[in-house]
ZAKOL-586726 format. One line per 5 residues: their letters; for each residue x, y, z of C-alpha. Coordinates in Angstrom, 3 decimals. Layout:
BEGIN
A = X:Y:Z ~ ... .
END
This chain:
BEGIN
XXXXX = 0.461:0.196:0.074 ~ 1.483:3.749:-0.699 ~ 0.222:6.845:0.962 ~ 1.499:10.010:-0.131 ~ 1.019:13.739:-0.666 .
XXXXX = -0.200:15.029:-4.481 ~ 2.660:17.326:-5.714 ~ 0.788:19.858:-5.818 ~ 0.102:19.611:-2.341 ~ -2.114:22.697:-1.050 .
XXXXX = -0.072:24.514:1.185 ~ -0.621:26.859:4.259 ~ 0.794:30.344:2.724 ~ 3.109:32.167:5.234 ~ 2.815:35.751:5.897 .
XXXXX = -0.672:37.466:6.601 ~ -1.872:34.098:9.089 ~ 1.483:34.905:11.420 ~ 1.153:38.311:13.566 ~ 2.843:40.945:11.753 .
XXXXX = 2.463:45.111:10.663 ~ 1.717:43.599:7.459 ~ -1.028:40.709:8.210 ~ -2.956:43.512:10.573 ~ -3.338:45.895:7.352 .
XXXXX = -4.074:43.086:5.276 ~ -6.553:41.750:7.586 ~ -8.033:45.137:7.735 ~ -8.761:45.453:3.905 ~ -10.101:41.735:4.295 .
XXXXX = -12.111:41.452:7.601 ~ -13.689:44.454:8.523 ~ -15.051:45.898:5.306 ~ -19.103:45.601:6.618 ~ -18.440:45.823:10.073 .
XXXXX = -16.239:48.647:9.153 ~ -18.760:50.894:7.265 ~ -21.671:50.799:9.687 ~ -21.075:54.136:10.813 ~ -22.231:55.007:7.466 .
XXXXX = -26.042:53.979:8.339 ~ -26.454:52.875:11.761 ~ -27.146:56.345:13.783 ~ -28.579:57.780:10.729 ~ -31.355:54.711:10.954 .
XXXXX = -31.526:55.074:14.468 ~ -32.650:58.827:14.552 ~ -34.745:58.266:11.618 ~ -36.918:55.806:13.474 ~ -37.143:57.672:16.499 .
XXXXX = -37.606:60.876:14.213 ~ -40.918:61.490:16.778 ~ -39.282:61.953:20.250 ~ -35.472:62.899:19.241 ~ -34.089:63.594:23.080 .
XXXXX = -31.021:62.589:25.373 ~ -33.084:59.131:26.460 ~ -33.047:57.854:22.735 ~ -29.217:58.947:22.118 ~ -27.642:57.970:25.182 .
XXXXX = -29.730:54.960:25.267 ~ -29.270:53.829:21.247 ~ -25.030:54.663:21.922 ~ -24.740:52.338:25.202 ~ -26.994:49.740:23.110 .
XXXXX = -24.312:50.016:20.294 ~ -21.478:49.707:22.436 ~ -22.818:47.243:24.715 ~ -23.505:45.272:21.385 ~ -19.934:45.414:20.298 .
XXXXX = -18.696:44.165:23.219 ~ -21.411:41.371:24.036 ~ -21.710:40.277:20.530 ~ -18.568:40.895:18.559 ~ -15.978:41.085:21.157 .
XXXXX = -16.691:38.218:23.586 ~ -18.643:36.226:21.118 ~ -16.965:36.443:18.168 ~ -13.269:37.812:18.767 ~ -12.955:35.973:21.791 .
XXXXX = -14.997:32.761:21.705 ~ -15.993:32.021:18.123 ~ -12.583:32.149:16.545 ~ -11.014:29.264:18.986 ~ -13.454:27.269:16.756 .
XXXXX = -11.220:27.316:13.820 ~ -11.124:24.069:11.514 ~ -7.226:23.819:11.053 ~ -7.258:27.668:10.961 ~ -10.617:28.060:8.762 .
XXXXX = -13.481:29.404:10.225 ~ -17.335:30.538:8.929 ~ -20.510:28.144:9.559 ~ -19.936:25.348:7.152 ~ -16.197:24.847:8.945 .
XXXXX = -18.035:24.537:11.864 ~ -20.089:21.965:10.701 ~ -17.238:20.230:9.349 ~ -15.689:20.295:12.843 ~ -18.809:18.644:14.272 .
XXXXX = -18.173:14.817:13.874 ~ -21.619:13.914:14.807 ~ -23.539:15.409:11.753 ~ -26.950:14.503:12.554 ~ -29.771:15.806:10.583 .
XXXXX = -30.680:18.569:12.795 ~ -27.195:19.779:12.652 ~ -26.943:19.695:8.885 ~ -30.896:22.322:9.014 ~ -29.313:24.476:11.485 .
XXXXX = -26.316:25.240:9.223 ~ -28.326:24.941:6.272 ~ -30.721:28.044:8.026 ~ -27.767:30.056:9.339 ~ -25.586:29.711:5.711 .
XXXXX = -28.722:30.470:3.749 ~ -28.593:33.819:5.695 ~ -25.591:34.837:5.309 ~ -25.808:34.456:1.828 ~ -29.042:36.140:1.214 .
XXXXX = -28.443:39.235:3.801 ~ -25.018:39.288:1.771 ~ -27.136:40.506:-1.421 ~ -28.398:43.660:0.321 ~ -24.837:44.693:1.917 .
XXXXX = -23.543:46.187:-0.833 ~ -26.552:48.115:-1.935 ~ -26.841:49.627:1.236 ~ -23.261:50.272:2.031 ~ -22.414:51.855:-1.089 .
XXXXX = -25.722:53.884:-1.513 ~ -25.187:55.194:1.564 ~ -22.088:56.299:0.865 ~ -22.352:57.988:-2.461 ~ -25.704:59.864:-0.530 .
XXXXX = -23.252:61.688:0.364 ~ -22.911:63.726:-2.336 ~ -26.670:65.229:-2.198 ~ -24.464:67.408:1.027 ~ -22.322:68.961:-2.334 .
XXXXX = -25.395:69.351:-4.511 ~ -28.946:67.390:-3.590 ~ -30.096:67.283:-7.526 ~ -26.847:64.386:-8.319 ~ -28.477:61.190:-9.259 .
XXXXX = -27.511:58.683:-6.569 ~ -28.763:55.586:-8.459 ~ -27.505:55.758:-11.669 ~ -23.741:56.481:-10.295 ~ -24.368:53.314:-7.508 .
XXXXX = -25.502:50.936:-10.763 ~ -22.367:51.872:-12.503 ~ -20.294:51.244:-9.634 ~ -21.720:47.419:-9.315 ~ -20.984:47.199:-13.039 .
XXXXX = -17.945:47.551:-13.154 ~ -17.165:45.915:-9.967 ~ -18.958:42.750:-10.643 ~ -17.440:42.795:-14.188 ~ -13.752:43.342:-12.417 .
XXXXX = -14.390:39.731:-10.527 ~ -13.679:37.202:-13.437 ~ -10.247:38.381:-13.521 ~ -9.496:38.349:-9.798 ~ -9.040:41.001:-7.233 .
XXXXX = -5.416:40.490:-6.471 ~ -4.283:43.659:-8.406 ~ -6.835:45.817:-6.254 ~ -6.902:43.870:-3.527 ~ -3.426:45.015:-2.224 .
XXXXX = -4.617:48.772:-1.973 ~ -7.352:47.451:0.434 ~ -5.531:47.104:4.010 ~ -4.135:50.593:3.578 ~ -7.427:52.218:1.826 .
XXXXX = -9.354:50.975:5.543 ~ -6.110:52.172:7.822 ~ -7.089:55.324:6.285 ~ -10.974:54.904:6.559 ~ -10.870:53.949:10.453 .
XXXXX = -8.477:56.673:11.416 ~ -11.021:59.303:9.450 ~ -13.669:57.824:10.985 ~ -11.883:58.285:14.931 ~ -10.929:61.951:13.784 .
XXXXX = -13.778:62.895:12.313 ~ -16.081:61.350:15.762 ~ -13.006:63.065:18.345 ~ -13.301:66.378:16.626 ~ -17.298:66.323:18.069 .
XXXXX = -16.672:64.249:21.232 ~ -14.009:67.069:22.927 ~ -17.374:69.666:22.861 ~ -20.186:67.342:24.660 ~ -17.635:64.977:26.478 .
XXXXX = -20.554:64.139:28.583 ~ -21.762:61.636:25.922 ~ -19.212:58.994:27.437 ~ -21.947:59.029:30.185 ~ -23.537:56.271:27.994 .
XXXXX = -20.594:53.521:28.545 ~ -22.878:53.199:31.646 ~ -25.418:50.012:31.117 ~ -28.009:51.718:33.143 ~ -28.261:54.190:30.029 .
XXXXX = -29.384:50.946:27.903 ~ -31.653:49.473:29.882 ~ -33.282:52.398:30.555 ~ -34.043:53.084:26.950 ~ -35.500:49.459:25.945 .
XXXXX = -37.708:50.227:29.186 ~ -39.036:53.805:29.297 ~ -38.282:55.097:25.516 ~ -41.394:54.489:23.620 ~ -40.237:52.005:20.952 .
XXXXX = -37.081:51.224:22.051 ~ -36.958:47.539:21.932 ~ -38.113:47.953:17.842 ~ -35.418:50.379:17.857 ~ -32.503:47.392:18.333 .
XXXXX = -33.290:46.558:14.979 ~ -31.573:49.798:13.753 ~ -28.840:49.151:16.676 ~ -28.068:45.756:15.460 ~ -26.515:47.335:12.259 .
XXXXX = -23.557:48.017:14.000 ~ -22.744:44.105:14.471 ~ -24.167:42.995:11.164 ~ -20.596:42.094:10.286 ~ -19.520:40.005:12.727 .
XXXXX = -20.180:36.770:11.119 ~ -18.687:37.296:8.343 ~ -15.404:38.312:10.305 ~ -15.642:34.635:11.598 ~ -15.914:33.807:7.807 .
XXXXX = -12.594:35.243:7.044 ~ -10.467:33.490:9.872 ~ -9.040:31.181:7.525 ~ -7.911:33.942:5.284 ~ -5.822:36.286:8.173 .
XXXXX = -5.321:34.116:11.094 ~ -6.689:34.707:14.725 ~ -4.086:36.772:15.837 ~ -4.387:39.597:13.005 ~ -8.112:39.511:13.608 .
XXXXX = -7.691:40.185:17.374 ~ -5.140:42.709:17.739 ~ -6.903:44.354:14.463 ~ -9.963:44.447:16.630 ~ -8.702:46.968:19.311 .
XXXXX = -7.767:49.749:16.709 ~ -10.984:49.193:14.467 ~ -13.448:48.759:17.570 ~ -11.422:51.981:19.295 ~ -12.237:54.127:16.416 .
XXXXX = -15.669:52.759:15.572 ~ -16.673:54.016:19.087 ~ -14.970:57.142:18.763 ~ -17.452:57.870:15.350 ~ -20.440:56.574:16.929 .
XXXXX = -19.816:58.869:20.212 ~ -19.172:61.921:18.077 ~ -22.396:61.260:16.038 ~ -23.970:60.980:19.271 ~ -22.164:64.268:20.466 .
XXXXX = -23.314:66.167:17.315 ~ -27.124:65.155:17.402 ~ -26.903:66.135:20.997 ~ -25.458:69.940:19.987 ~ -28.588:69.207:17.141 .
XXXXX = -31.183:68.130:18.555 ~ -33.621:70.397:16.837 ~ -32.301:69.589:13.280 ~ -30.746:66.498:13.610 ~ -33.937:64.540:12.188 .
XXXXX = -33.864:63.561:8.285 ~ -29.832:63.755:8.125 ~ -27.456:61.709:7.918 ~ -24.924:62.706:11.343 ~ -22.273:60.967:9.545 .
XXXXX = -21.591:63.097:6.852 ~ -22.968:66.054:9.214 ~ -20.225:65.822:11.114 ~ -17.848:66.506:8.781 ~ -16.269:70.157:8.012 .
XXXXX = -17.841:71.411:4.733 ~ -14.313:71.972:3.248 ~ -13.638:67.709:4.329 ~ -17.305:66.835:2.515 ~ -16.227:65.625:-0.970 .
XXXXX = -12.465:64.019:0.518 ~ -14.520:62.457:3.265 ~ -17.155:61.243:0.297 ~ -14.781:59.614:-1.917 ~ -13.217:57.922:1.103 .
XXXXX = -16.370:56.294:2.476 ~ -17.195:55.062:-0.941 ~ -13.932:53.815:-1.570 ~ -14.419:51.942:2.102 ~ -18.141:50.643:0.839 .
XXXXX = -16.438:49.079:-2.646 ~ -13.934:47.297:-0.396 ~ -16.772:46.454:1.935 ~ -19.144:44.804:-1.114 ~ -15.308:43.386:-2.202 .
XXXXX = -15.055:41.561:0.425 ~ -19.005:40.558:0.714 ~ -18.820:39.127:-2.706 ~ -15.462:37.028:-2.283 ~ -16.897:35.976:1.276 .
XXXXX = -20.043:34.507:-0.867 ~ -17.918:32.855:-3.325 ~ -15.794:30.946:-0.867 ~ -19.157:30.255:1.253 ~ -20.529:28.615:-1.777 .
XXXXX = -17.143:26.777:-2.631 ~ -17.856:25.343:0.878 ~ -21.163:24.382:0.470 ~ -20.276:22.772:-2.852 ~ -17.366:21.026:-1.294 .
XXXXX = -19.639:19.848:1.590 ~ -22.416:18.963:-0.299 ~ -24.954:21.505:0.735 ~ -25.237:23.344:-2.805 ~ -25.436:21.727:-6.399 .
XXXXX = -21.999:21.408:-8.051 ~ -21.532:25.069:-9.984 ~ -18.622:26.166:-12.078 ~ -15.267:27.457:-9.499 ~ -12.787:28.730:-11.258 .
XXXXX = -8.900:30.121:-10.042 ~ -8.534:33.243:-11.787 ~ -5.276:34.076:-9.703 ~ -2.446:32.145:-7.809 ~ -3.547:33.686:-4.780 .
XXXXX = -4.287:30.538:-2.389 ~ -8.568:29.944:-1.686 ~ -9.558:33.033:-3.646 ~ -12.088:31.535:-5.847 ~ -14.289:32.879:-8.425 .
XXXXX = -18.223:31.819:-8.697 ~ -19.220:33.216:-12.193 ~ -23.478:32.039:-11.323 ~ -22.792:33.663:-8.372 ~ -21.142:36.398:-9.480 .
XXXXX = -23.882:37.216:-12.021 ~ -26.985:36.484:-9.817 ~ -25.741:38.640:-6.834 ~ -24.964:41.453:-9.764 ~ -28.509:41.533:-10.562 .
XXXXX = -30.006:41.043:-7.574 ~ -28.172:43.652:-5.795 ~ -28.704:45.920:-8.903 ~ -32.581:45.177:-7.874 ~ -32.609:46.006:-4.371 .
XXXXX = -30.977:49.440:-5.531 ~ -33.977:50.111:-8.179 ~ -36.201:48.535:-6.109 ~ -35.460:50.375:-2.762 ~ -34.114:53.471:-4.216 .
XXXXX = -32.448:54.923:-0.995 ~ -30.142:53.771:1.843 ~ -32.724:54.694:4.496 ~ -35.631:52.328:2.786 ~ -32.792:49.188:2.605 .
XXXXX = -32.370:49.501:6.563 ~ -35.643:48.041:6.609 ~ -34.551:45.043:5.109 ~ -31.270:44.795:6.557 ~ -30.405:42.873:9.494 .
XXXXX = -33.448:40.691:9.891 ~ -31.376:37.391:8.074 ~ -28.010:37.790:9.587 ~ -30.185:37.415:13.194 ~ -31.149:34.017:12.106 .
XXXXX = -27.566:33.020:11.269 ~ -25.879:34.597:14.212 ~ -28.590:32.240:16.181 ~ -27.683:29.051:14.549 ~ -24.030:30.153:14.869 .
XXXXX = -24.783:29.995:18.631 ~ -26.463:26.867:18.740 ~ -23.632:25.335:16.692 ~ -21.250:26.607:18.400 ~ -22.641:25.532:22.099 .
XXXXX = -23.199:21.397:20.229 ~ -19.139:21.943:19.007 ~ -18.334:23.032:22.414 ~ -20.623:20.294:24.297 ~ -18.618:17.555:21.971 .
XXXXX = -15.113:18.942:23.130 ~ -16.281:18.399:26.849 ~ -16.622:21.967:28.036 ~ -17.940:22.499:31.420 ~ -21.894:22.275:30.558 .
XXXXX = -22.432:25.012:33.226 ~ -20.483:27.257:30.889 ~ -22.173:25.896:27.708 ~ -25.462:26.754:29.934 ~ -24.474:29.912:30.503 .
XXXXX = -23.071:30.934:26.509 ~ -26.871:29.706:25.457 ~ -28.776:32.016:27.812 ~ -26.837:35.018:27.172 ~ -26.493:35.172:23.446 .
XXXXX = -30.087:33.520:22.753 ~ -31.378:36.063:25.014 ~ -29.559:39.087:23.048 ~ -30.003:37.196:19.348 ~ -33.746:36.615:20.703 .
XXXXX = -34.140:40.252:21.376 ~ -32.658:41.506:18.074 ~ -34.415:38.691:16.298 ~ -37.682:40.050:17.593 ~ -37.018:43.633:17.209 .
XXXXX = -35.733:42.848:13.874 ~ -39.265:40.950:12.420 ~ -40.533:44.513:12.637 ~ -38.778:45.084:9.900 ~ -40.724:42.276:7.995 .
XXXXX = -43.498:44.121:5.845 ~ -40.674:47.483:5.264 ~ -38.553:45.095:3.041 ~ -36.949:42.196:5.494 ~ -39.697:40.004:3.347 .
XXXXX = -37.040:40.468:0.799 ~ -33.949:38.700:3.016 ~ -36.326:36.139:4.391 ~ -37.778:34.973:0.984 ~ -34.162:34.878:-0.953 .
XXXXX = -33.066:32.751:2.406 ~ -35.869:30.529:2.320 ~ -34.740:30.161:-1.664 ~ -31.380:29.240:-0.581 ~ -32.569:26.992:2.313 .
XXXXX = -34.516:24.877:-0.255 ~ -31.918:24.175:-2.753 ~ -29.065:22.921:0.100 ~ -32.553:20.877:1.266 ~ -33.148:19.053:-1.612 .
XXXXX = -29.296:18.485:-2.559 ~ -27.817:17.666:0.604 ~ -31.297:15.082:2.209 ~ -32.003:14.041:-1.764 ~ -28.035:12.582:-1.766 .
XXXXX = -28.677:10.959:1.664 ~ -32.111:9.323:0.190 ~ -30.054:8.244:-2.846 ~ -27.024:6.727:-0.593 ~ -29.296:5.025:1.411 .
XXXXX = -30.893:2.647:-1.741 ~ -26.936:1.884:-2.882 ~ -26.233:-1.313:-2.545 ~ -22.480:-2.857:-1.437 ~ -20.927:-6.365:-2.059 .
XXXXX = -17.871:-7.767:-0.625 ~ -15.161:-7.136:-2.993 ~ -13.027:-10.798:-2.475 ~ -15.575:-12.514:-4.547 ~ -15.641:-11.202:-6.956 .
XXXXX = -11.904:-11.158:-7.702 ~ -11.560:-13.804:-9.651 ~ -13.805:-13.049:-11.896 ~ -12.235:-9.763:-12.591 ~ -9.163:-11.461:-13.328 .
XXXXX = -11.039:-13.902:-15.460 ~ -12.458:-10.982:-17.346 ~ -9.559:-9.605:-17.972 ~ -8.048:-12.848:-19.610 ~ -11.125:-13.162:-21.198 .
XXXXX = -10.042:-12.137:-25.030 ~ -13.483:-13.361:-27.018 ~ -14.971:-10.189:-25.031 ~ -13.498:-7.428:-26.914 ~ -11.547:-4.907:-24.861 .
XXXXX = -12.848:-1.562:-23.983 ~ -9.833:0.048:-22.915 ~ -6.497:-0.500:-21.318 ~ -7.222:1.347:-18.212 ~ -10.928:1.228:-17.131 .
XXXXX = -11.603:3.788:-13.988 ~ -14.703:3.803:-12.181 ~ -15.096:6.397:-9.541 ~ -16.770:4.378:-6.783 ~ -18.559:5.215:-3.028 .
XXXXX = -17.550:2.313:-1.180 ~ -15.773:3.594:1.898 ~ -14.812:0.353:3.269 ~ -11.989:-1.187:1.287 ~ -13.255:-4.877:1.374 .
XXXXX = -16.286:-3.569:-0.842 ~ -17.769:-2.689:-3.911 ~ -20.735:-1.218:-5.402 ~ -23.384:-3.446:-6.638 ~ -23.805:-1.244:-9.540 .
XXXXX = -20.106:-1.622:-10.236 ~ -19.987:-4.731:-10.676 ~ -23.563:-5.055:-12.168 ~ -21.645:-2.201:-14.777 ~ -18.672:-4.661:-15.067 .
XXXXX = -20.437:-7.922:-15.760 ~ -23.736:-7.534:-16.792 ~ -25.099:-4.196:-18.318 ~ -22.232:-5.012:-21.026 ~ -19.004:-7.058:-20.236 .
XXXXX = -16.052:-4.828:-19.912 ~ -12.766:-6.348:-20.286 ~ -9.433:-4.248:-19.816 ~ -5.929:-5.140:-18.813 ~ -6.383:-3.077:-15.629 .
XXXXX = -9.363:-2.204:-13.344 ~ -8.681:0.968:-11.311 ~ -11.655:2.135:-8.437 ~ -11.221:5.903:-7.644 ~ -12.644:6.803:-3.948 .
XXXXX = -12.815:10.900:-3.488 ~ -12.884:11.293:0.446 ~ -13.430:14.863:1.429 ~ -12.210:15.146:4.207 ~ -12.907:17.762:7.478 .
XXXXX = -9.596:18.932:7.316 ~ -10.071:21.719:5.284 ~ -6.548:21.515:3.519 ~ -5.778:17.810:3.604 ~ -4.252:16.783:0.260 .
XXXXX = -3.397:13.222:0.499 ~ -3.513:9.866:-1.678 ~ -3.059:6.477:-0.961 ~ -3.001:2.928:-3.198 ~ -3.707:-0.537:-2.736 .
XXXXX = -3.021:-2.844:-5.354 ~ -5.813:-5.515:-4.699 ~ -5.037:-7.618:-7.891 ~ -1.349:-6.815:-8.932 ~ -1.221:-5.379:-12.089 .
XXXXX = -5.042:-6.622:-12.802 ~ -6.899:-4.316:-10.083 ~ -6.395:-1.014:-7.979 ~ -7.073:0.934:-5.313 ~ -6.910:4.895:-5.223 .
XXXXX = -8.193:6.880:-2.039 ~ -8.199:10.648:-2.703 ~ -8.265:12.539:0.770 ~ -8.720:15.776:0.004 ~ -10.065:18.674:2.339 .
XXXXX = -13.331:20.667:1.492 ~ -10.820:24.039:0.611 ~ -8.856:21.927:-2.003 ~ -10.013:22.079:-5.507 ~ -10.836:18.337:-6.677 .
XXXXX = -9.162:18.053:-9.879 ~ -9.419:14.548:-9.823 ~ -8.067:14.040:-13.686 ~ -4.764:15.850:-12.630 ~ -4.302:14.135:-9.392 .
XXXXX = -4.939:10.847:-11.063 ~ -2.138:11.461:-13.953 ~ 0.072:12.513:-10.662 ~ -0.564:9.183:-9.229 ~ 0.356:7.446:-12.326 .
XXXXX = 3.743:8.978:-12.738 ~ 4.738:8.048:-8.468 ~ 3.485:4.929:-9.640 ~ 5.460:4.068:-12.945 ~ 8.910:5.870:-10.987 .
XXXXX = 8.323:3.414:-8.152 ~ 8.133:0.666:-10.706 ~ 4.726:-0.575:-8.910 ~ 3.029:-0.568:-12.587 ~ 3.914:-0.078:-16.413 .
XXXXX = 2.151:2.703:-18.147 ~ 2.248:0.639:-21.921 ~ -0.520:-0.144:-24.344 ~ -2.217:-3.470:-24.380 ~ -2.448:-3.080:-28.082 .
XXXXX = 1.287:-5.133:-29.658 ~ 1.186:-2.976:-32.394 ~ 0.829:0.400:-30.007 ~ 2.985:-0.948:-27.390 ~ 6.176:-1.831:-29.735 .
XXXXX = 6.291:1.657:-30.974 ~ 6.248:2.926:-27.112 ~ 2.783:4.241:-27.122 ~ 1.289:4.387:-23.525 ~ -1.729:2.690:-22.378 .
XXXXX = -5.225:4.660:-22.517 ~ -7.751:5.531:-20.059 ~ -11.450:5.287:-20.243 ~ -13.107:6.584:-16.968 ~ -16.921:5.091:-15.834 .
XXXXX = -19.516:7.515:-13.953 ~ -22.315:6.261:-12.742 ~ -25.444:8.189:-12.544 ~ -27.696:6.637:-10.015 ~ -31.003:7.601:-11.215 .
XXXXX = -34.369:7.023:-9.117 ~ -37.315:5.580:-11.064 ~ -40.676:7.406:-9.974 ~ -42.300:4.367:-9.883 ~ -41.541:3.378:-6.259 .
XXXXX = -43.694:4.999:-3.902 ~ -41.807:6.710:-1.222 ~ -42.930:8.732:1.825 ~ -44.525:12.648:1.534 ~ -41.493:14.190:2.710 .
XXXXX = -38.938:12.221:0.836 ~ -40.945:12.950:-2.672 ~ -40.996:16.615:-1.196 ~ -36.923:16.532:-0.992 ~ -36.613:14.613:-4.603 .
XXXXX = -38.289:17.275:-6.133 ~ -36.489:19.967:-4.885 ~ -33.929:18.186:-6.006 ~ -34.707:18.063:-9.385 ~ -35.385:21.993:-9.481 .
XXXXX = -31.490:22.479:-7.616 ~ -30.245:19.756:-10.334 ~ -31.257:22.179:-13.237 ~ -28.454:24.894:-11.579 ~ -25.675:21.707:-11.115 .
XXXXX = -22.935:21.043:-13.601 ~ -22.514:17.609:-15.042 ~ -20.302:15.392:-12.566 ~ -17.336:15.098:-15.299 ~ -16.903:19.347:-14.728 .
XXXXX = -17.412:19.511:-11.329 ~ -14.045:16.146:-11.066 ~ -12.740:18.202:-13.818 ~ -12.404:15.029:-15.736 ~ -11.718:14.623:-19.301 .
XXXXX = -14.882:14.337:-21.205 ~ -13.474:12.677:-24.517 ~ -12.698:9.802:-22.361 ~ -15.622:9.698:-19.972 ~ -18.545:7.859:-19.933 .
XXXXX = -21.470:8.472:-18.229 ~ -23.707:5.147:-17.421 ~ -27.390:5.672:-16.228 ~ -27.999:3.502:-13.587 ~ -31.556:2.966:-11.711 .
XXXXX = -31.625:3.185:-7.811 ~ -33.813:-0.292:-7.197 ~ -36.146:-0.028:-4.151 ~ -37.993:-2.714:-2.476 ~ -41.693:-2.540:-2.531 .
XXXXX = -44.632:-4.478:-1.647 ~ -44.985:-6.977:-4.328 ~ -48.388:-5.759:-5.865 ~ -50.888:-8.581:-7.163 ~ -49.934:-10.245:-10.114 .
XXXX = -51.469:-9.432:-13.907 ~ -53.626:-12.829:-15.170 ~ -52.572:-13.752:-18.800 ~ -56.132:-14.338:-20.790 .
END
């Protein structure tokens, strides 16, 4: 048996994953786009929703809620606790699912709900961020057409995705440093005139706001906007590393709080005229408004880029973990982990543009924003608690975690439900579509696998040896390669035996059994070989992580090169005339497509899952393209899935 690494093994890049100044700057550009641009619209949303009574209680109370939300939700839950739940350095809800060894159905469903909600809220994030920044131009000229400018920015942004973003990505970090410094300076410039706003650090103001201000609890939905990027922070763990994220958060949180308190100070000094304005731009000196808008727009574009790249990464992981139909995944640059999904890119462009055209203004988008992401955060809390339970963490601490964060996030969810009729329905509808696609794809595979039968491989070894040497059967290829699902090396699928011996006897010099094992370790990249019948039947197991691209044709060729070099096989044609002239042996791949015949009666729930799967399959590319096999040497055989049914009464001959 041979156990080896593939020659192109994915290795962890050195540099940004280790704590360094360069790593911290890059982290600012990758991780904090969404979270870092929230001052653009959070306070505006709070005072617009509380416009009937903009008073001291509203401002002090809401600022206190913002501070404690960033502290409890972002700092403690995500920065301190959740970032520890990494899968070989990778983060995000799908990486968390991969960490949980007992993958029951309810764990999968929680992951689907969280992933679907995160994807759906991602549609509105670029729309509200870019629109909020461009709307600042109206402080210079009220007649400036904001919508066409935003749509033009989106058209360029989504168009350049196909070329990769490495050429602009290097500038993201320095630009975000400028952005955060601007946030801090602008906020401090107002804070010095009304330092009393610092009293809002006292949580008593938050409690008083929620209990005494009319509609204060509903306004939590607007407060929640300050932490919507926290889930994306966890998802980007693999790109930057835990240490860089934690250290950079100290700087980011300081600048964010300075800006929020500065906006609060300005509102307190302008209580009579604050309604209907965006305090983010109002605190800027007139001479700085244009540069401030340009910096804000650049930060908004970076936030959108981070969100788009995050969606690509999230769905590529979902494909690898069998949560999403197989779609085309490209690697436009040599940067590790950077992927481009054409279907996702153009779908996001259409939906983001549709959101801008439909809602028109950022104040309208605020009503739709945040509802779905609260659901993702609740799912992360539940999955994280279950993971900690499996790690044998003290149950009292886990119960405390559940009580505290389900209370906080449950409160945010209830307050955000108020947004449903004002636009929250849009993100929930989109999340439902994503969820149903995942449900149909994931569980239909489970249903099909339930009816896959396996046979003892040892029972068929003499037959395989005899067929290989039976010259009365036409040779189909020198090397015949089957992609199999049998995890155990002493088993083989009954349908593979059916294909070799019954459907049409297939003679070859050498039969190869290829098994692709997608493992929970995100970057594992190994293979092992077992010569079951030397020279006649060989099994190859690929152990590849869910972050590794499944280039099976390339990997198999490398395996063959290794085996030839080690002298374990001879790569020569089985045809005398071709072997005489040094031609190598030919290869033919067989993929079995298992078809569920609808004549069989299944439970209604399973029929519903299969109906969803039929829709999902329309989005999926073929197995040949998904595994990057050579279509000219690959045959797809359709085989029926046989289900034992109660025998009906036989027909009578007359």
